[in-house]
C-alpha positions in Angstrom: 64.7 45.7 87.6 63.8 42.6 89.0 65.4 43.2 92.4 63.1 46.7 92.5 59.8 45.0 91.6 60.5 42.2 94.2 61.4 44.9 97.1 58.3 46.7 96.0 55.9 43.8 96.0 57.5 42.3 99.7 56.3 45.9 100.9 52.8 45.7 99.8 52.5 42.5 101.4 53.9 43.4 104.7 51.7 46.6 105.1 48.7 44.8 103.7 48.7 41.1 105.7 51.4 42.2 108.4 50.7 45.4 110.5 48.7 47.8 108.2 44.9 47.3 109.2 42.1 48.8 107.5 41.0 50.8 110.5 43.8 52.8 111.0 43.0 56.6 110.1 46.4 57.6 109.0 45.3 59.2 105.8 48.5 59.9 103.8 46.1 60.7 101.0 45.3 64.3 102.4 49.2 64.9 103.1 48.9 63.7 106.3 51.7 61.3 107.8 51.7 59.4 111.5 53.7 62.6 112.8 51.1 65.0 111.2 48.5 63.1 113.3 50.4 63.3 116.2 50.8 66.8 115.6 47.1 67.6 115.7 46.5 65.7 118.7 49.5 67.7 120.4 47.7 70.9 119.3 44.2 70.1 120.3 45.7 69.7 124.1 46.6 73.4 123.9 44.2 74.9 122.6 43.0 76.7 126.2 45.5 79.4 125.5 44.6 82.4 123.3 47.9 83.7 123.5 50.0 81.2 121.7 51.5 80.9 118.0 49.2 79.4 115.2 51.1 75.9 115.7 51.9 76.0 111.9 53.5 72.6 111.4 57.2 72.6 110.0 59.3 69.9 109.0 62.7 71.3 108.4 63.7 71.9 112.2 63.3 68.0 113.3 62.6 66.1 109.9 59.1 65.4 111.5 55.9 67.4 111.0 56.3 69.5 114.4 54.5 72.7 115.4 56.1 76.2 115.4 55.7 76.3 119.2 57.9 73.1 119.8 60.9 74.3 117.8 63.6 75.8 119.5 65.5 76.8 116.2 65.0 80.0 114.5 62.6 79.0 111.7 61.2 81.0 108.7 58.1 80.1 106.5 57.2 81.3 103.3 53.6 79.7 102.6 51.5 79.2 99.0 49.6 82.4 100.5 52.1 84.6 100.8 53.9 83.5 97.3 50.3 84.2 95.4 50.5 87.7 96.7 53.9 88.9 96.2 54.1 87.3 92.5 57.7 87.0 92.3 59.2 84.9 89.6 62.6 83.9 91.6 63.0 82.3 95.1 65.6 84.6 95.7 63.0 87.5 95.8 61.0 85.6 98.5 64.0 84.8 100.5 65.7 88.4 100.6 62.9 89.8 103.1 63.6 87.0 105.7 65.9 87.7 108.9 69.2 87.0 108.7 69.7 86.0 105.0 71.2 88.2 102.6 70.9 87.5 98.7 73.9 88.3 96.6 73.5 88.3 92.7 75.5 89.5 89.7 73.1 91.4 87.8 69.5 90.8 86.8 67.3 87.9 86.0 69.3 84.5 85.6 72.8 85.9 86.6 74.6 83.9 89.3 72.8 84.5 92.7 73.8 83.0 96.1 72.3 83.0 99.9 74.2 83.9 102.9 72.6 83.0 106.3 73.8 84.6 109.4 77.3 85.4 108.1 78.4 81.9 107.0 79.7 81.5 103.2 77.1 81.1 100.5 78.4 77.3 100.3 77.5 77.0 103.9 74.1 77.1 102.7 72.3 73.5 102.2 69.0 73.9 99.6 66.7 71.2 99.5 64.0 70.4 97.0 61.4 67.9 98.2 64.5 66.5 99.9 66.6 66.3 96.7 70.2 68.4 97.5 70.4 70.9 95.1 74.0 72.0 95.7 76.2 71.5 92.8 79.1 69.1 93.4 81.4 70.6 90.9 81.0 74.1 91.6 84.4 75.1 93.6 82.5 75.8 97.0 79.6 73.3 96.2 76.9 76.3 96.0 73.5 76.0 94.7 72.9 78.9 92.3 69.4 80.3 92.8 70.0 82.5 89.7 68.0 79.6 87.8 65.4 78.5 90.5 61.9 80.2 89.5 58.7 79.9 91.7 57.1 77.5 89.1 54.9 75.0 90.9 56.5 75.7 94.4 54.0 75.5 97.3 56.3 76.4 100.4 59.7 77.6 101.3 60.9 76.8 105.1 64.3 78.2 106.1 66.1 77.4 109.7 69.0 79.3 110.7 72.4 77.9 112.1 74.2 74.9 112.0 72.0 71.8 110.9 75.0 69.3 110.4 73.3 66.8 112.6 70.2 66.1 110.5 71.9 67.4 107.1 75.3 66.6 107.4 77.8 68.5 105.2 76.9 72.2 103.7 74.9 73.0 106.6 76.8 75.0 108.5 75.1 78.2 108.1 71.4 76.7 107.9 69.2 74.9 105.3 66.5 76.3 102.7 63.9 73.3 102.1 61.7 73.7 99.2 58.5 72.0 98.5 56.3 71.7 95.4 52.6 71.8 95.3 50.8 68.3 96.1 47.4 68.0 94.6 44.2 67.1 95.7 40.3 67.1 94.8 38.9 68.0 91.2 41.6 68.9 88.7 42.4 72.5 88.7 43.9 74.1 85.5 45.5 77.4 85.5 47.7 79.7 83.1 49.2 82.8 83.3 50.8 85.5 81.0 53.2 88.2 82.0 55.3 91.2 80.1 57.3 94.0 81.2 60.6 96.0 81.5 63.1 94.7 79.5 61.0 93.0 76.6 60.4 90.5 79.3 58.0 87.8 78.7 56.7 84.8 80.9 54.2 82.6 80.5 53.3 79.2 81.9 50.5 76.7 83.4 49.6 73.6 85.4 47.3 71.2 86.3 46.8 69.7 89.8 44.2 67.6 91.4 43.8 63.9 93.4 42.0 61.3 94.9 42.0 58.6 97.7 44.4 56.7 95.7 46.5 59.1 93.8 47.5 62.8 93.6 49.8 64.7 91.0 50.3 67.9 90.2 52.4 69.7 87.3 53.5 73.2 86.3 55.7 74.6 83.1 56.7 78.1 82.7 58.9 79.9 80.0 60.7 83.3 80.6 62.5 85.6 77.9 64.1 88.5 78.6 66.6 90.8 76.7 67.5 92.4 80.2 70.2 95.1 80.9 74.0 95.1 81.3 75.0 93.1 84.4 78.3 95.1 84.4 77.5 98.4 86.1 76.4 101.2 83.8 78.8 103.9 85.8 81.8 102.4 83.7 80.0 103.2 80.4 78.5 99.4 80.2 75.3 99.1 78.3 75.5 95.7 76.3 71.7 94.2 77.2 72.4 90.6 78.9 69.6 88.6 77.6 67.9 85.3 79.5 66.0 82.2 78.8 64.4 79.9 81.4 62.2 76.9 80.5 61.1 74.9 84.0 59.5 71.8 84.3 58.2 70.7 87.8 55.9 67.7 88.1 54.9 65.4 91.3 52.9 62.5 91.5 51.6 60.1 94.5 49.8 57.0 95.0 48.6 55.6 98.1 47.6 51.8 97.4 47.1 51.4 100.9 45.9 53.8 103.8 49.5 53.2 105.9 51.7 53.4 102.2 52.4 56.2 100.0 54.9 56.5 96.9 55.8 59.7 95.3 58.0 60.7 92.4 59.2 64.6 91.8 60.9 65.8 88.9 62.3 69.1 88.2 63.9 70.1 85.2 65.5 73.6 83.9 67.0 74.5 80.7 68.4 78.0 80.9 70.6 80.2 78.9 71.8 83.6 79.8 74.5 86.0 78.7 77.4 86.9 81.1 79.9 90.1 81.8 83.5 90.1 82.7 83.6 89.8 86.4 84.8 91.7 89.1 85.0 95.1 87.5 87.8 94.0 85.3 86.4 94.2 81.7 82.7 95.2 81.8 80.3 94.2 78.6 81.3 91.2 77.0 79.1 90.7 74.0 79.7 86.9 73.2 80.0 85.2 76.8 77.4 82.9 77.1 76.4 80.3 80.3 74.1 77.4 79.3 72.8 75.3 82.4 70.5 72.2 82.3 69.3 70.7 85.5 67.7 67.5 86.3 66.5 66.7 89.6 64.6 63.6 90.6 63.2 61.7 93.8 61.5 58.6 94.4 60.2 58.3 98.0 58.0 55.8 99.8 56.3 56.1 103.3 54.8 53.1 105.5 53.4 53.5 108.7 53.0 50.4 110.7 52.0 49.1 114.6 49.1 51.5 114.8 50.8 54.6 113.9 53.7 53.7 116.4 56.3 53.2 113.8 57.0 55.5 110.6 59.5 54.4 107.6 60.7 56.8 104.9 62.7 55.5 102.3 63.8 57.2 99.4 66.4 57.7 96.3 67.5 61.2 94.8 69.6 62.3 91.9 70.9 65.5 90.8 72.4 66.0 87.7 73.9 69.5 86.3 75.4 70.3 83.0 77.2 73.7 82.7 78.5 75.0 79.6 80.6 78.6 79.4 81.5 80.1 76.0 83.1 83.2 75.6 83.3 83.8 71.5 86.2 86.0 70.1 84.9 89.4 69.8 86.2 93.0 69.3 86.7 93.3 73.0 88.2 90.0 73.7 89.6 88.5 70.5 90.5 84.9 72.4 87.7 81.9 72.4 87.0 80.1 75.4 84.7 76.9 76.2 84.3 75.3 79.4 81.9 72.3 80.5 80.8 70.9 83.8 79.0 67.8 84.2 78.5 66.4 87.9 76.0 64.1 89.5 74.7 63.2 93.1 73.0 60.1 93.9 71.5 59.8 97.5 69.6 56.9 99.2 68.0 57.9 102.2 66.2 55.6 105.1 64.5 57.3 108.0 62.8 55.4 110.6 60.3 57.4 113.3 59.1 55.4 116.6 56.2 57.3 118.5 56.2 56.1 121.8 53.1 55.8 123.7 52.2 59.0 125.9 53.0 58.0 129.8 52.7 60.1 133.1 55.3 60.9 135.5 54.1 63.1 138.6 51.2 63.7 136.9 52.9 65.5 133.6 52.2 63.8 130.3 55.3 63.0 128.6 55.9 62.2 124.6 58.7 60.8 123.2 59.5 60.5 119.3 62.9 58.6 118.3 64.3 59.2 114.9 67.0 57.2 113.4 68.2 57.7 109.9 70.8 56.1 107.5 72.3 57.8 104.3 74.6 57.0 101.3 75.8 59.6 98.9 78.0 59.4 96.1 78.7 62.5 94.1 80.9 62.3 90.7 82.2 65.3 88.1 84.2 66.3 85.4 85.4 69.0 83.6 86.6 70.1 80.0 87.9 73.3 78.3 89.1 74.8 75.4 90.7 78.2 75.0 92.4 80.1 72.5 96.1 81.7 74.1 98.9 83.6 72.7 102.2 82.2 72.6 104.7 85.6 72.5 107.8 83.2 71.3 106.0 82.5 67.9 103.5 85.6 67.9 100.8 83.4 67.1 97.3 82.3 68.6 97.7 78.9 70.1 94.5 76.4 71.0 94.8 74.3 74.1 92.6 72.1 75.5 92.3 70.0 78.9 90.1 67.6 80.5 89.7 66.8 84.1 89.0 62.8 84.5 86.1 61.9 86.4 86.5 62.4 89.9 84.3 60.8 92.9 83.6 61.3 96.6 81.3 59.1 99.1 79.4 60.0 102.3 77.8 57.4 104.4 76.0 58.6 107.4 73.9 58.0 110.5 72.1 60.2 112.1 69.7 59.9 115.7 67.5 62.1 117.2 65.2 61.9 120.2 62.2 64.7 120.6 60.8 64.9 123.8 57.8 66.9 125.1 56.8 67.2 128.7 53.5 68.5 129.9 52.8 70.2 126.6 55.5 73.0 127.8 58.8 72.0 127.8 60.4 70.7 124.7 63.8 69.3 124.0 65.4 67.4 121.2 69.0 65.9 121.3 70.4 64.7 117.9 73.7 63.0 117.0 75.5 62.2 113.8 78.2 60.2 112.3 79.5 61.2 108.8 82.2 59.0 107.2 83.8 60.4 104.2 85.9 58.8 101.5 88.7 61.2 102.1 88.8 62.4 105.4 87.2 59.7 107.4 84.7 59.8 110.0 83.4 63.3 111.4 80.9 63.4 114.4 78.4 65.8 114.9 75.9 66.9 117.8 73.0 68.9 118.6 70.6 69.8 121.5 67.6 72.6 121.3 65.4 72.7 124.5 62.8 75.1 124.5 59.8 76.1 127.1 56.6 77.6 126.2 54.2 78.7 128.5 50.5 78.3 127.5 49.3 80.9 130.1 51.0 83.8 128.5 52.1 82.8 125.1 55.7 82.9 125.9 58.5 80.9 124.2 62.1 80.7 125.5 64.6 78.7 123.2 68.2 77.5 123.2 69.9 75.5 120.8 73.3 74.3 120.4 75.1 72.3 117.7 78.5 71.8 115.7 78.8 71.4 111.9 81.0 70.4 109.1 81.8 71.1 105.5 83.5 68.2 103.6 86.0 69.5 100.7 84.3 69.7 97.6 85.4 67.6 94.4 87.0 71.0 92.8 88.8 71.9 96.0 90.3 68.0 96.4 90.9 66.8 92.7 91.4 70.0 90.3 94.8 71.7 89.4 94.6 73.7 92.5 93.3 70.8 94.7 94.8 69.3 98.0 94.0 66.1 98.9 95.0 66.6 102.2 92.2 69.2 103.0 90.2 68.7 106.4 86.5 69.6 106.6 85.6 73.1 107.6 84.0 73.0 111.3 81.5 75.1 113.4 80.2 75.6 116.6 77.1 77.5 116.8 74.4 78.6 119.3 71.6 81.1 120.0 69.0 82.0 122.5 66.1 84.2 122.6 62.2 84.5 123.2 59.1 85.1 121.0 56.0 86.5 122.6 52.3 86.0 121.5 49.2 88.3 122.0 45.5 88.2 121.1 45.2 84.7 120.0 48.8 85.2 117.5 47.3 88.5 116.0 50.7 90.3 117.7 53.9 88.5 118.3 57.5 89.5 118.5 60.9 88.1 119.1 64.4 88.8 119.4 67.6 86.0 119.1 70.9 86.2 119.7 73.1 83.8 117.7 76.9 83.3 117.3 78.8 81.0 114.8 82.5 80.2 115.4 84.3 78.8 112.1 87.7 77.3 111.7 89.3 75.3 109.2 88.1 77.6 106.6 89.4 76.5 103.0 90.5 79.2 100.8 92.8 79.8 97.9 96.3 80.1 99.1 98.1 82.6 96.5 101.5 81.3 98.0 101.2 77.7 97.0 98.5 78.0 94.4 96.6 75.3 96.1 93.5 75.3 98.6 94.5 74.9 102.0 93.0 75.0 105.5 93.9 78.8 106.5 91.0 80.9 107.8 89.0 81.0 110.8 86.2 83.3 111.4 83.2 84.5 113.8 80.0 85.7 113.1 77.3 87.1 115.7 74.2 89.1 115.9 70.6 89.7 116.8 67.4 89.0 114.8 64.2 90.6 115.7 60.6 90.1 114.4 57.3 91.9 115.2 53.9 90.8 113.3 50.6 93.0 113.7 47.4 91.7 112.3 44.7 93.2 114.5 43.0 94.8 111.8 40.8 92.9 109.4 42.2 92.4 106.0 45.4 94.0 107.1 49.0 92.1 107.7 51.9 94.1 109.0 55.2 92.3 109.5 59.0 93.9 110.4 62.2 92.5 110.9 65.8 93.7 111.8 69.1 92.0 111.7 72.4 93.0 113.3 75.3 91.2 112.0 79.0 91.3 113.0 81.4 89.1 111.2 85.2 89.0 111.7 88.1 87.3 110.0 90.3 86.4 113.0 93.6 86.3 110.7 93.0 90.0 109.1 90.6 91.0 112.0 88.4 92.9 109.1 84.7 92.0 108.3 84.0 89.2 106.3 82.9 90.6 102.4 79.6 90.7 101.3 78.0 90.8 104.8 76.0 94.0 105.6 76.0 94.8 109.5 72.4 95.9 109.2 69.4 94.8 107.3 65.7 95.6 107.7 62.4 94.2 106.2 59.2 95.2 106.2 55.8 93.6 104.6 52.5 95.3 104.3 49.6 93.3 102.6 46.1 94.7 102.3 43.1 92.6 101.0 39.9 95.2 100.0 36.8 94.4 98.1 35.7 91.4 99.8 38.9 89.9 99.1 38.9 90.5 95.3 41.7 92.7 95.5 45.2 92.8 97.3 48.0 94.8 97.6 51.1 94.2 98.9 54.1 96.3 99.7 57.6 95.2 100.8 60.7 97.4 101.7 63.8 96.0 102.1 67.3 98.4 103.4 70.5 96.6 103.6 73.4 98.2 104.8 76.7 98.9 103.4 79.2 95.6 103.1 82.7 95.1 101.5 83.8 93.2 98.5 86.9 92.8 96.4 87.9 94.8 93.3 89.3 92.2 91.0 90.5 94.7 88.3 93.8 95.2 90.6 96.3 93.0 91.3 96.3 91.8 94.0 92.5 92.4 94.6 91.8 95.5 96.5 89.0 95.7 98.9 86.1 98.3 98.2 82.8 99.3 100.1 79.6 98.5 98.8 77.4 101.4 99.6 73.8 100.7 101.4 70.6 100.7 99.5 67.0 100.8 99.7 64.3 98.7 97.8 60.4 99.1 97.6 58.5 96.5 95.7 54.7 96.8 95.2 52.5 94.1 93.9 48.9 94.3 93.1 46.2 92.1 91.6 42.5 92.0 91.2 40.0 89.2 90.4 38.0 90.1 87.6 35.6 87.5 87.5 35.8 83.9 89.7 38.5 82.6 87.2 40.5 85.5 85.6 42.5 87.8 87.6 45.0 90.9 86.4 47.9 91.9 88.5 50.8 94.1 88.3 54.3 94.9 89.8 56.8 97.3 90.5 60.4 96.4 91.4 62.6 99.0 93.0 60.1 101.5 92.7 62.9 104.3 94.0 64.7 103.3 91.1 67.9 103.2 93.5 71.0 102.1 92.0 72.5 99.1 94.0 75.6 96.4 93.9 75.7 93.2 95.7 78.7 92.2 94.0 81.0 94.8 92.7 81.0 95.9 89.6 77.7 94.1 89.0 74.3 96.3 88.7 71.2 94.9 90.1 67.7 95.7 88.9 66.7 99.2 88.2 63.2 100.4 88.3 60.9 97.8 86.5 57.2 97.4 86.0 55.2 94.2 84.9 51.8 93.1 84.2 49.7 90.1 83.6 46.7 87.8 83.7 46.1 84.5 85.2 43.4 82.1 84.4 42.2 79.3 86.7 39.8 76.6 86.0 
């Protein structure tokens, strides 16, 4: 503690008496860093064009605040306005309409859910919350379970598709989902809401936010209780309700002791309980099968700007803590008892440096250059316990068994470099390289190059990107009874090319992207050796298309289409749970002087394949395609009171995204929100 205090005082001294002067107009207090300020200058220089993107600032693509027109990667943004319009309870409900994304869930609210980006594995999606890594290190594939992630206190979601290992390391072969919580400003603002609906679902919550030049804060809390419906498909006679409970707390607090120095603390805690059914269609209803999950995420971060905006430092420490318990009590369907516990943690230190070189000219063309260097140290650890009844056929009696997996650890030390170059506000290129040293498999380098051209006169963006990536073996794959310490990391080579076109001051836009991702050394379970091995290779490729139309006042129209072709190179079959075709249509209309709003989204997801584990070995089955229609409406009764309602699955279509598990049928919800 003494060392931390000394370091804090030293940073203050350097900032105040060294290089941070009072006349620096950096204004971190308005959620603005040096990179944001640089972005504003770049935007001002391109205002002569009426056919241009809106220059929304995105952080995920370069780890810098960068206007969308300068980004050559495929990025989707779900902002606070869209989150408020759709009134969704879960992040998966917001992601499922985005291009290149397929959301898979084993039932209704709270059931395990995962995200596939461009056909890569679900464990190839890295999930971040304000820089905190959310992937569970003791999950067999190190995936993140989106089933417990509610939208409480969430302000914005950024998604980048394609391999991003150069900036984000392991787990980012498919892409990255970056979630940002609300940052308070101005006078204190209070809100509270209450919602109820189908399956005896009740959700309530509230929060407060605000800030001054010295500090900012936001706090949100929510509670959800639902009796739910049977996760196991009703077509096989399953009717037992699978309930769900969730309590989520989210806080963000920042202090700005100097104009060029900011400290931020972020905490998110989730305590959830939900009922499970047997997997893969094998047994259906199980009335005493429960999952208890506690998640604790924390980050402390500092930002320091020196030398008249030229040098920015971002330093932080993050902690991710998971506790998962699975309990299957004895019942008439299953007379045996079992209990499994999993505890895991991720500790991460990161230190990023951004150098903003002065603008200069070559042949009368302006050139801007930002160089980024970063260091990361990550340590993950986990252990498991199990206790279960079995039957001894020799003695014809029940036997109580238990086992404990010793605490296992892995470490990754990383260095990444990036150079972002802008020429004449038209040509943008980003070069990146990274070196990761894993405690088990050694050093692994990755590179990425992303050039793009934006023609201001026509509002046209041309983009190309290439990058390779890797996925480190998980603790489970290395150290469990089925583990293999000789595993090598999974690897990928991915590239994409496309264009985007903007008309009428961004009121009309469309674009298309072709992508391909080659995966090798994929880790799968080998039934012959009963171990995890590097035995699989695959390729995914396809086309993404989007179009937006906003010419009519108060009416927003959006459309996207994804064609995906996947192939397991060993079996020559399509990869599981990857639909070839998916379409998203979103319509939002504001009326009555913006007091009323109605949002309608239509999603079509084509057929895909999955495994039926009720047979041995598992057999391949086809999941039918489906169409969903969801409608949300709200009306401001007064300045401070709003009523809202929503209908999910308006057409009451039956569909499965995992074989043997039913997703949400027709359901209706209504509520009220008060803001002060």
